[in-house]
C-alpha positions in Angstrom: 3.0 -1.4 6.1 0.2 1.2 5.6 2.1 2.8 2.7 1.9 -0.5 0.9 -1.7 -1.3 1.8 -3.3 2.0 0.6 -2.3 1.7 -3.1 -3.2 -2.0 -3.1 -6.6 -1.3 -1.7 -7.2 1.5 -4.2 -6.1 -0.6 -7.2 -8.0 -3.7 -6.2 -11.2 -1.9 -5.4 -11.2 0.0 -8.7 -10.5 -3.1 -10.7 -13.2 -5.1 -8.9 -15.7 -2.3 -9.4 -14.8 -2.0 -13.1 -15.7 -5.6 -13.6 -19.2 -5.0 -12.2 -20.1 -1.6 -13.8 -19.5 0.2 -17.1 -20.5 3.8 -16.0 -17.4 5.7 -14.6 -19.4 7.3 -11.8 -20.8 4.0 -10.6 -17.3 2.5 -10.8 -15.9 5.1 -8.4 -18.9 4.9 -6.0 -18.6 1.1 -5.9 -14.8 1.3 -5.5 -15.1 3.6 -2.6 -17.5 1.2 -0.8 -15.3 -1.8 -1.6 -12.2 0.1 -0.5 -13.8 1.0 2.8 -14.7 -2.6 3.5 -11.2 -3.8 2.6 -9.6 -1.1 4.8 -12.0 -2.1 7.7 -11.2 -5.8 7.4 -7.5 -5.1 7.1 -7.5 -3.0 10.2 -9.6 -5.7 12.0 -7.1 -8.4 11.1 -4.1 -6.2 12.2 -5.9 -5.5 15.5 -6.6 -9.2 16.1 -3.1 -10.2 15.3 -1.7 -7.5 17.5 -3.9 -8.8 20.4 -2.8 -12.4 19.8 0.9 -11.4 19.7 0.7 -9.8 23.2 
């Protein structure tokens, strides 16, 4: 599952950041922040679902 999630998080965060900024440096900075939030929430959801499944 993690092998599928990583490219999707990267692609989504870069596309989302590119719609907000035009400067390439700011795009990558914003994409890193968005990617971090996405990874955090994905891990949180997986953890909660794992706890419910027990």
